[in-house]
ChimeraX commands (.cxc) that place a marker at each C-alpha (Angstrom):
marker #1 position -151.46,-71.72,-20.01 radius 0.5
marker #1 position -154.40,-71.42,-17.10 radius 0.5
marker #1 position -158.25,-72.69,-18.48 radius 0.5
marker #1 position -161.58,-73.62,-16.31 radius 0.5
marker #1 position -161.93,-77.03,-16.07 radius 0.5
marker #1 position -164.02,-78.25,-13.79 radius 0.5
marker #1 position -163.21,-82.05,-14.41 radius 0.5
marker #1 position -160.90,-84.50,-16.49 radius 0.5
marker #1 position -161.96,-88.32,-16.59 radius 0.5
marker #1 position -159.47,-90.18,-18.13 radius 0.5
marker #1 position -160.29,-93.49,-20.22 radius 0.5
marker #1 position -163.99,-92.75,-19.67 radius 0.5
marker #1 position -166.91,-94.46,-21.84 radius 0.5
marker #1 position -168.76,-92.19,-23.76 radius 0.5
marker #1 position -172.17,-92.43,-26.05 radius 0.5
marker #1 position -170.92,-92.25,-29.07 radius 0.5
marker #1 position -168.51,-94.95,-29.42 radius 0.5
marker #1 position -167.34,-98.43,-27.45 radius 0.5
marker #1 position -163.85,-97.00,-27.04 radius 0.5
marker #1 position -162.39,-95.19,-24.69 radius 0.5
marker #1 position -162.07,-91.35,-24.55 radius 0.5
marker #1 position -159.95,-88.48,-22.05 radius 0.5
marker #1 position -163.23,-86.09,-21.04 radius 0.5
marker #1 position -162.37,-82.61,-20.48 radius 0.5
marker #1 position -165.47,-81.05,-18.72 radius 0.5
marker #1 position -164.82,-77.21,-19.66 radius 0.5
marker #1 position -166.94,-74.77,-17.31 radius 0.5
marker #1 position -168.69,-71.72,-18.18 radius 0.5
marker #1 position -171.27,-71.71,-20.71 radius 0.5
marker #1 position -173.44,-69.07,-22.73 radius 0.5
marker #1 position -176.87,-70.94,-22.37 radius 0.5
marker #1 position -178.72,-71.10,-19.60 radius 0.5
marker #1 position -181.21,-73.74,-20.59 radius 0.5
marker #1 position -183.67,-74.98,-17.81 radius 0.5
marker #1 position -183.38,-78.30,-18.04 radius 0.5
marker #1 position -179.23,-78.56,-18.12 radius 0.5
marker #1 position -177.88,-81.46,-16.77 radius 0.5
marker #1 position -174.56,-80.01,-15.83 radius 0.5
marker #1 position -175.73,-76.66,-14.09 radius 0.5
marker #1 position -172.30,-77.02,-11.97 radius 0.5
marker #1 position -170.50,-75.92,-15.19 radius 0.5
marker #1 position -172.67,-73.01,-15.87 radius 0.5
marker #1 position -170.16,-70.65,-14.68 radius 0.5
marker #1 position -166.43,-70.16,-14.37 radius 0.5
marker #1 position -165.38,-70.80,-10.74 radius 0.5
marker #1 position -161.93,-70.22,-9.32 radius 0.5
marker #1 position -161.54,-73.78,-8.13 radius 0.5
marker #1 position -161.83,-75.24,-11.95 radius 0.5
marker #1 position -158.51,-73.56,-12.93 radius 0.5
marker #1 position -156.59,-75.81,-14.05 radius 0.5
marker #1 position -152.79,-76.25,-15.61 radius 0.5
marker #1 position -153.07,-77.24,-19.36 radius 0.5
marker #1 position -149.75,-78.34,-18.80 radius 0.5
marker #1 position -151.35,-80.92,-16.76 radius 0.5
marker #1 position -153.87,-82.13,-19.23 radius 0.5
marker #1 position -151.39,-82.24,-21.91 radius 0.5
marker #1 position -148.92,-84.51,-20.08 radius 0.5
marker #1 position -152.37,-86.44,-18.91 radius 0.5
marker #1 position -152.63,-87.26,-22.64 radius 0.5
marker #1 position -149.15,-88.15,-23.33 radius 0.5
marker #1 position -149.32,-90.95,-20.58 radius 0.5
marker #1 position -152.55,-92.30,-21.78 radius 0.5
marker #1 position -151.17,-92.66,-25.31 radius 0.5
marker #1 position -152.65,-96.49,-26.35 radius 0.5
marker #1 position -154.97,-96.31,-23.40 radius 0.5
marker #1 position -157.56,-94.24,-24.53 radius 0.5
marker #1 position -158.78,-94.06,-28.13 radius 0.5
marker #1 position -159.42,-89.75,-28.33 radius 0.5
marker #1 position -160.60,-86.71,-26.12 radius 0.5
marker #1 position -163.54,-85.66,-25.88 radius 0.5
marker #1 position -164.03,-81.84,-24.72 radius 0.5
marker #1 position -167.88,-80.95,-23.30 radius 0.5
marker #1 position -168.92,-78.90,-20.89 radius 0.5
marker #1 position -170.50,-76.45,-20.39 radius 0.5
marker #1 position -169.36,-74.85,-23.53 radius 0.5
marker #1 position -165.70,-75.49,-24.72 radius 0.5
marker #1 position -165.71,-72.90,-27.38 radius 0.5
marker #1 position -165.94,-70.13,-24.82 radius 0.5
marker #1 position -162.36,-71.10,-24.37 radius 0.5
marker #1 position -161.22,-70.78,-27.39 radius 0.5
marker #1 position -157.58,-70.64,-26.96 radius 0.5
marker #1 position -157.40,-73.49,-24.31 radius 0.5
marker #1 position -159.65,-75.64,-26.54 radius 0.5
marker #1 position -157.31,-75.16,-29.33 radius 0.5
marker #1 position -154.16,-76.02,-27.34 radius 0.5
marker #1 position -155.33,-79.18,-26.16 radius 0.5
marker #1 position -156.60,-80.67,-29.55 radius 0.5
marker #1 position -153.25,-79.58,-31.27 radius 0.5
marker #1 position -152.24,-81.88,-28.69 radius 0.5
marker #1 position -154.42,-84.69,-28.90 radius 0.5
marker #1 position -153.91,-84.05,-33.02 radius 0.5
marker #1 position -150.06,-84.33,-32.42 radius 0.5
marker #1 position -150.57,-87.71,-30.54 radius 0.5
marker #1 position -152.77,-88.93,-32.80 radius 0.5
marker #1 position -155.75,-89.38,-31.21 radius 0.5
marker #1 position -159.51,-88.79,-32.38 radius 0.5
marker #1 position -160.89,-85.27,-30.89 radius 0.5
marker #1 position -164.22,-85.10,-30.46 radius 0.5
marker #1 position -165.97,-81.69,-29.73 radius 0.5
marker #1 position -169.77,-80.95,-27.89 radius 0.5
marker #1 position -171.08,-78.02,-28.47 radius 0.5
marker #1 position -174.23,-75.31,-28.49 radius 0.5
marker #1 position -173.09,-73.74,-31.99 radius 0.5
marker #1 position -173.30,-70.48,-30.71 radius 0.5
marker #1 position -169.68,-69.51,-31.30 radius 0.5
marker #1 position -169.40,-70.09,-35.28 radius 0.5
marker #1 position -165.80,-68.66,-35.71 radius 0.5
marker #1 position -164.04,-70.85,-32.93 radius 0.5
marker #1 position -165.63,-74.05,-34.79 radius 0.5
marker #1 position -164.45,-72.63,-37.76 radius 0.5
marker #1 position -160.96,-72.60,-36.90 radius 0.5
marker #1 position -160.88,-75.88,-35.50 radius 0.5
marker #1 position -162.74,-77.48,-39.08 radius 0.5
marker #1 position -159.61,-75.24,-40.48 radius 0.5
marker #1 position -156.66,-76.74,-38.53 radius 0.5
marker #1 position -158.40,-80.47,-38.82 radius 0.5
marker #1 position -158.45,-80.11,-35.45 radius 0.5
marker #1 position -161.88,-82.71,-35.23 radius 0.5
marker #1 position -162.80,-85.77,-36.25 radius 0.5
marker #1 position -166.57,-85.43,-34.49 radius 0.5
marker #1 position -168.21,-82.62,-33.78 radius 0.5
marker #1 position -171.36,-82.88,-31.47 radius 0.5
marker #1 position -173.74,-80.48,-31.99 radius 0.5
marker #1 position -176.88,-79.33,-29.42 radius 0.5
marker #1 position -179.65,-77.99,-31.58 radius 0.5
marker #1 position -181.89,-76.86,-28.58 radius 0.5
marker #1 position -185.06,-75.48,-30.61 radius 0.5
marker #1 position -186.04,-74.47,-33.30 radius 0.5
marker #1 position -185.06,-70.71,-34.42 radius 0.5
marker #1 position -187.83,-68.83,-33.15 radius 0.5
marker #1 position -189.33,-67.47,-30.13 radius 0.5
marker #1 position -188.56,-70.69,-28.59 radius 0.5
marker #1 position -184.89,-70.83,-28.92 radius 0.5
marker #1 position -185.01,-67.77,-26.58 radius 0.5
marker #1 position -187.39,-69.62,-24.11 radius 0.5
marker #1 position -185.49,-72.82,-24.22 radius 0.5
marker #1 position -181.81,-71.56,-23.97 radius 0.5
marker #1 position -182.08,-68.43,-21.80 radius 0.5
marker #1 position -179.10,-66.98,-23.59 radius 0.5
marker #1 position -179.81,-63.28,-24.62 radius 0.5
marker #1 position -178.34,-60.65,-22.81 radius 0.5
marker #1 position -178.37,-57.07,-22.40 radius 0.5
marker #1 position -175.48,-56.64,-25.51 radius 0.5
marker #1 position -176.49,-59.57,-27.17 radius 0.5
marker #1 position -180.48,-60.61,-28.22 radius 0.5
marker #1 position -181.49,-63.69,-28.77 radius 0.5
marker #1 position -181.86,-62.71,-32.77 radius 0.5
marker #1 position -178.32,-62.51,-32.90 radius 0.5
marker #1 position -177.65,-65.82,-30.91 radius 0.5
marker #1 position -179.92,-67.39,-33.17 radius 0.5
marker #1 position -178.10,-65.91,-36.25 radius 0.5
marker #1 position -174.51,-67.29,-35.20 radius 0.5
marker #1 position -175.98,-70.68,-34.09 radius 0.5
marker #1 position -177.22,-70.71,-37.71 radius 0.5
marker #1 position -173.69,-69.75,-39.42 radius 0.5
marker #1 position -172.14,-72.53,-37.09 radius 0.5
marker #1 position -174.53,-74.96,-39.56 radius 0.5
marker #1 position -173.60,-73.35,-42.48 radius 0.5
marker #1 position -169.63,-74.13,-41.77 radius 0.5
marker #1 position -170.65,-78.10,-40.93 radius 0.5
marker #1 position -172.14,-78.47,-44.32 radius 0.5
marker #1 position -169.04,-77.07,-45.80 radius 0.5
marker #1 position -167.33,-79.94,-43.62 radius 0.5
marker #1 position -169.55,-82.60,-43.71 radius 0.5
marker #1 position -167.46,-85.08,-45.86 radius 0.5
marker #1 position -164.58,-84.52,-43.83 radius 0.5
marker #1 position -166.05,-84.80,-40.20 radius 0.5
marker #1 position -168.47,-86.75,-38.50 radius 0.5
marker #1 position -171.36,-84.80,-37.55 radius 0.5
marker #1 position -173.95,-85.44,-34.43 radius 0.5
marker #1 position -176.71,-83.16,-34.08 radius 0.5
marker #1 position -178.70,-83.67,-30.63 radius 0.5
marker #1 position -182.27,-82.33,-29.96 radius 0.5
marker #1 position -183.34,-82.93,-25.81 radius 0.5
marker #1 position -187.18,-83.32,-25.93 radius 0.5
marker #1 position -188.33,-81.57,-23.27 radius 0.5
marker #1 position -192.11,-82.33,-22.49 radius 0.5
marker #1 position -193.76,-78.87,-22.28 radius 0.5
marker #1 position -190.45,-77.15,-24.09 radius 0.5
marker #1 position -189.40,-78.65,-27.01 radius 0.5
marker #1 position -191.89,-81.62,-27.71 radius 0.5
marker #1 position -194.30,-80.61,-30.37 radius 0.5
marker #1 position -194.23,-82.44,-33.88 radius 0.5
marker #1 position -194.22,-79.14,-35.79 radius 0.5
marker #1 position -191.45,-77.72,-33.63 radius 0.5
marker #1 position -189.02,-81.06,-34.49 radius 0.5
marker #1 position -190.31,-80.53,-38.01 radius 0.5
marker #1 position -188.46,-76.70,-37.91 radius 0.5
marker #1 position -185.14,-78.30,-36.78 radius 0.5
marker #1 position -185.16,-81.21,-39.03 radius 0.5
marker #1 position -185.12,-78.58,-41.91 radius 0.5
marker #1 position -182.52,-76.41,-41.13 radius 0.5
marker #1 position -180.08,-79.70,-40.93 radius 0.5
marker #1 position -181.89,-81.66,-43.19 radius 0.5
marker #1 position -178.79,-80.24,-46.17 radius 0.5
marker #1 position -176.47,-81.76,-44.07 radius 0.5
marker #1 position -175.00,-85.21,-44.23 radius 0.5
marker #1 position -175.25,-86.25,-40.38 radius 0.5
marker #1 position -176.78,-88.12,-37.72 radius 0.5
marker #1 position -180.01,-86.25,-35.54 radius 0.5
marker #1 position -180.20,-88.30,-32.36 radius 0.5
marker #1 position -183.51,-87.54,-30.09 radius 0.5
marker #1 position -182.51,-87.79,-26.76 radius 0.5
marker #1 position -184.87,-87.99,-23.52 radius 0.5
marker #1 position -184.87,-85.07,-20.99 radius 0.5
marker #1 position -184.15,-86.22,-17.43 radius 0.5
marker #1 position -185.57,-84.43,-14.48 radius 0.5
marker #1 position -182.54,-85.72,-12.12 radius 0.5
marker #1 position -180.68,-82.87,-12.50 radius 0.5
marker #1 position -182.08,-79.25,-13.86 radius 0.5
marker #1 position -181.67,-75.49,-13.41 radius 0.5
marker #1 position -185.54,-74.78,-12.92 radius 0.5
marker #1 position -186.54,-76.23,-10.18 radius 0.5
marker #1 position -189.92,-76.62,-11.20 radius 0.5
marker #1 position -188.71,-79.19,-14.28 radius 0.5
marker #1 position -188.36,-81.57,-11.51 radius 0.5
marker #1 position -191.93,-82.70,-11.51 radius 0.5
marker #1 position -191.86,-82.94,-15.33 radius 0.5
marker #1 position -191.87,-86.85,-16.31 radius 0.5
marker #1 position -189.07,-88.02,-19.16 radius 0.5
marker #1 position -191.10,-88.44,-22.73 radius 0.5
marker #1 position -191.61,-92.13,-22.88 radius 0.5
marker #1 position -189.79,-94.76,-25.38 radius 0.5
marker #1 position -193.09,-95.03,-27.00 radius 0.5
marker #1 position -193.30,-91.40,-27.92 radius 0.5
marker #1 position -189.90,-90.89,-28.77 radius 0.5
marker #1 position -190.52,-93.67,-31.40 radius 0.5
marker #1 position -193.36,-92.74,-32.65 radius 0.5
marker #1 position -191.86,-88.73,-33.60 radius 0.5
marker #1 position -188.84,-90.06,-34.89 radius 0.5
marker #1 position -191.38,-92.22,-37.87 radius 0.5
marker #1 position -193.22,-88.91,-38.00 radius 0.5
marker #1 position -189.92,-87.02,-38.23 radius 0.5
marker #1 position -188.44,-89.35,-40.66 radius 0.5
marker #1 position -191.62,-89.68,-43.26 radius 0.5
marker #1 position -191.26,-85.97,-43.15 radius 0.5
marker #1 position -187.27,-85.90,-43.73 radius 0.5
marker #1 position -186.22,-89.04,-45.33 radius 0.5
marker #1 position -182.89,-87.80,-46.40 radius 0.5
marker #1 position -182.08,-87.40,-42.66 radius 0.5
marker #1 position -180.75,-90.50,-40.52 radius 0.5
marker #1 position -182.74,-90.20,-37.43 radius 0.5
marker #1 position -181.92,-91.91,-33.73 radius 0.5
marker #1 position -183.35,-92.09,-30.63 radius 0.5
marker #1 position -181.00,-92.45,-27.88 radius 0.5
marker #1 position -181.28,-92.93,-24.34 radius 0.5
marker link #1:1,2 radius 0.2
marker link #1:2,3 radius 0.2
marker link #1:3,4 radius 0.2
marker link #1:4,5 radius 0.2
marker link #1:5,6 radius 0.2
marker link #1:6,7 radius 0.2
marker link #1:7,8 radius 0.2
marker link #1:8,9 radius 0.2
marker link #1:9,10 radius 0.2
marker link #1:10,11 radius 0.2
marker link #1:11,12 radius 0.2
marker link #1:12,13 radius 0.2
marker link #1:13,14 radius 0.2
marker link #1:14,15 radius 0.2
marker link #1:15,16 radius 0.2
marker link #1:16,17 radius 0.2
marker link #1:17,18 radius 0.2
marker link #1:18,19 radius 0.2
marker link #1:19,20 radius 0.2
marker link #1:20,21 radius 0.2
marker link #1:21,22 radius 0.2
marker link #1:22,23 radius 0.2
marker link #1:23,24 radius 0.2
marker link #1:24,25 radius 0.2
marker link #1:25,26 radius 0.2
marker link #1:26,27 radius 0.2
marker link #1:27,28 radius 0.2
marker link #1:28,29 radius 0.2
marker link #1:29,30 radius 0.2
marker link #1:30,31 radius 0.2
marker link #1:31,32 radius 0.2
marker link #1:32,33 radius 0.2
marker link #1:33,34 radius 0.2
marker link #1:34,35 radius 0.2
marker link #1:35,36 radius 0.2
marker link #1:36,37 radius 0.2
marker link #1:37,38 radius 0.2
marker link #1:38,39 radius 0.2
marker link #1:39,40 radius 0.2
marker link #1:40,41 radius 0.2
marker link #1:41,42 radius 0.2
marker link #1:42,43 radius 0.2
marker link #1:43,44 radius 0.2
marker link #1:44,45 radius 0.2
marker link #1:45,46 radius 0.2
marker link #1:46,47 radius 0.2
marker link #1:47,48 radius 0.2
marker link #1:48,49 radius 0.2
marker link #1:49,50 radius 0.2
marker link #1:50,51 radius 0.2
marker link #1:51,52 radius 0.2
marker link #1:52,53 radius 0.2
marker link #1:53,54 radius 0.2
marker link #1:54,55 radius 0.2
marker link #1:55,56 radius 0.2
marker link #1:56,57 radius 0.2
marker link #1:57,58 radius 0.2
marker link #1:58,59 radius 0.2
marker link #1:59,60 radius 0.2
marker link #1:60,61 radius 0.2
marker link #1:61,62 radius 0.2
marker link #1:62,63 radius 0.2
marker link #1:63,64 radius 0.2
marker link #1:64,65 radius 0.2
marker link #1:65,66 radius 0.2
marker link #1:66,67 radius 0.2
marker link #1:67,68 radius 0.2
marker link #1:68,69 radius 0.2
marker link #1:69,70 radius 0.2
marker link #1:70,71 radius 0.2
marker link #1:71,72 radius 0.2
marker link #1:72,73 radius 0.2
marker link #1:73,74 radius 0.2
marker link #1:74,75 radius 0.2
marker link #1:75,76 radius 0.2
marker link #1:76,77 radius 0.2
marker link #1:77,78 radius 0.2
marker link #1:78,79 radius 0.2
marker link #1:79,80 radius 0.2
marker link #1:80,81 radius 0.2
marker link #1:81,82 radius 0.2
marker link #1:82,83 radius 0.2
marker link #1:83,84 radius 0.2
marker link #1:84,85 radius 0.2
marker link #1:85,86 radius 0.2
marker link #1:86,87 radius 0.2
marker link #1:87,88 radius 0.2
marker link #1:88,89 radius 0.2
marker link #1:89,90 radius 0.2
marker link #1:90,91 radius 0.2
marker link #1:91,92 radius 0.2
marker link #1:92,93 radius 0.2
marker link #1:93,94 radius 0.2
marker link #1:94,95 radius 0.2
marker link #1:95,96 radius 0.2
marker link #1:96,97 radius 0.2
marker link #1:97,98 radius 0.2
marker link #1:98,99 radius 0.2
marker link #1:99,100 radius 0.2
marker link #1:100,101 radius 0.2
marker link #1:101,102 radius 0.2
marker link #1:102,103 radius 0.2
marker link #1:103,104 radius 0.2
marker link #1:104,105 radius 0.2
marker link #1:105,106 radius 0.2
marker link #1:106,107 radius 0.2
marker link #1:107,108 radius 0.2
marker link #1:108,109 radius 0.2
marker link #1:109,110 radius 0.2
marker link #1:110,111 radius 0.2
marker link #1:111,112 radius 0.2
marker link #1:112,113 radius 0.2
marker link #1:113,114 radius 0.2
marker link #1:114,115 radius 0.2
marker link #1:115,116 radius 0.2
marker link #1:116,117 radius 0.2
marker link #1:117,118 radius 0.2
marker link #1:118,119 radius 0.2
marker link #1:119,120 radius 0.2
marker link #1:120,121 radius 0.2
marker link #1:121,122 radius 0.2
marker link #1:122,123 radius 0.2
marker link #1:123,124 radius 0.2
marker link #1:124,125 radius 0.2
marker link #1:125,126 radius 0.2
marker link #1:126,127 radius 0.2
marker link #1:127,128 radius 0.2
marker link #1:128,129 radius 0.2
marker link #1:129,130 radius 0.2
marker link #1:130,131 radius 0.2
marker link #1:131,132 radius 0.2
marker link #1:132,133 radius 0.2
marker link #1:133,134 radius 0.2
marker link #1:134,135 radius 0.2
marker link #1:135,136 radius 0.2
marker link #1:136,137 radius 0.2
marker link #1:137,138 radius 0.2
marker link #1:138,139 radius 0.2
marker link #1:139,140 radius 0.2
marker link #1:140,141 radius 0.2
marker link #1:141,142 radius 0.2
marker link #1:142,143 radius 0.2
marker link #1:143,144 radius 0.2
marker link #1:144,145 radius 0.2
marker link #1:145,146 radius 0.2
marker link #1:146,147 radius 0.2
marker link #1:147,148 radius 0.2
marker link #1:148,149 radius 0.2
marker link #1:149,150 radius 0.2
marker link #1:150,151 radius 0.2
marker link #1:151,152 radius 0.2
marker link #1:152,153 radius 0.2
marker link #1:153,154 radius 0.2
marker link #1:154,155 radius 0.2
marker link #1:155,156 radius 0.2
marker link #1:156,157 radius 0.2
marker link #1:157,158 radius 0.2
marker link #1:158,159 radius 0.2
marker link #1:159,160 radius 0.2
marker link #1:160,161 radius 0.2
marker link #1:161,162 radius 0.2
marker link #1:162,163 radius 0.2
marker link #1:163,164 radius 0.2
marker link #1:164,165 radius 0.2
marker link #1:165,166 radius 0.2
marker link #1:166,167 radius 0.2
marker link #1:167,168 radius 0.2
marker link #1:168,169 radius 0.2
marker link #1:169,170 radius 0.2
marker link #1:170,171 radius 0.2
marker link #1:171,172 radius 0.2
marker link #1:172,173 radius 0.2
marker link #1:173,174 radius 0.2
marker link #1:174,175 radius 0.2
marker link #1:175,176 radius 0.2
marker link #1:176,177 radius 0.2
marker link #1:177,178 radius 0.2
marker link #1:178,179 radius 0.2
marker link #1:179,180 radius 0.2
marker link #1:180,181 radius 0.2
marker link #1:181,182 radius 0.2
marker link #1:182,183 radius 0.2
marker link #1:183,184 radius 0.2
marker link #1:184,185 radius 0.2
marker link #1:185,186 radius 0.2
marker link #1:186,187 radius 0.2
marker link #1:187,188 radius 0.2
marker link #1:188,189 radius 0.2
marker link #1:189,190 radius 0.2
marker link #1:190,191 radius 0.2
marker link #1:191,192 radius 0.2
marker link #1:192,193 radius 0.2
marker link #1:193,194 radius 0.2
marker link #1:194,195 radius 0.2
marker link #1:195,196 radius 0.2
marker link #1:196,197 radius 0.2
marker link #1:197,198 radius 0.2
marker link #1:198,199 radius 0.2
marker link #1:199,200 radius 0.2
marker link #1:200,201 radius 0.2
marker link #1:201,202 radius 0.2
marker link #1:202,203 radius 0.2
marker link #1:203,204 radius 0.2
marker link #1:204,205 radius 0.2
marker link #1:205,206 radius 0.2
marker link #1:206,207 radius 0.2
marker link #1:207,208 radius 0.2
marker link #1:208,209 radius 0.2
marker link #1:209,210 radius 0.2
marker link #1:210,211 radius 0.2
marker link #1:211,212 radius 0.2
marker link #1:212,213 radius 0.2
marker link #1:213,214 radius 0.2
marker link #1:214,215 radius 0.2
marker link #1:215,216 radius 0.2
marker link #1:216,217 radius 0.2
marker link #1:217,218 radius 0.2
marker link #1:218,219 radius 0.2
marker link #1:219,220 radius 0.2
marker link #1:220,221 radius 0.2
marker link #1:221,222 radius 0.2
marker link #1:222,223 radius 0.2
marker link #1:223,224 radius 0.2
marker link #1:224,225 radius 0.2
marker link #1:225,226 radius 0.2
marker link #1:226,227 radius 0.2
marker link #1:227,228 radius 0.2
marker link #1:228,229 radius 0.2
marker link #1:229,230 radius 0.2
marker link #1:230,231 radius 0.2
marker link #1:231,232 radius 0.2
marker link #1:232,233 radius 0.2
marker link #1:233,234 radius 0.2
marker link #1:234,235 radius 0.2
marker link #1:235,236 radius 0.2
marker link #1:236,237 radius 0.2
marker link #1:237,238 radius 0.2
marker link #1:238,239 radius 0.2
marker link #1:239,240 radius 0.2
marker link #1:240,241 radius 0.2
marker link #1:241,242 radius 0.2
marker link #1:242,243 radius 0.2
marker link #1:243,244 radius 0.2
marker link #1:244,245 radius 0.2
marker link #1:245,246 radius 0.2
view
């Protein structure tokens, strides 16, 4: 089976663990966030085609070297069958299985969880579920309006809540000056995830690689700004474990 996978990094470092993982970068994404730090992975390209046999062979050969696999992108759930096939092989090899997703494909996440193919779910919650969501994700199309995408993303939250005692859940929100940075907007995000056993990570926008060239002129929020935001949110949402990451 062929899949659009831009890169496979064997024994790579990850920010959620001190152990080594095989990082698999899927190409293709249904979101077009203007501050995206992997713009080269937004579209599927013929040069990204890879045979899953080779990837699974690589997983077998690195047993004992890597702790697990990390599916990222792009959006891994965009290629359901390929992602499932890789996760099944990782489960067979007793590797830890982690996915990084934007949450727009609830049926895919639910299938993975039902089949016990995930140990950690990292979900990027881009913005509150209002008009700012479409401004941030640029995800609406002629065939699928923003409200439908918001509905599906919220369904993913409901699914994760049902599995929050079985898998580790990490929510991430990128703090982008001029876009996603206001306390009231972050509070709305927090209220959506408050009932889910999880960690909520606030991460800083980086202007080194962006889709929107205008965003290269925007400075990253300061560490003090992020810490102040965390302090405010923690007081309002004491049940959430909120962390600031670089």
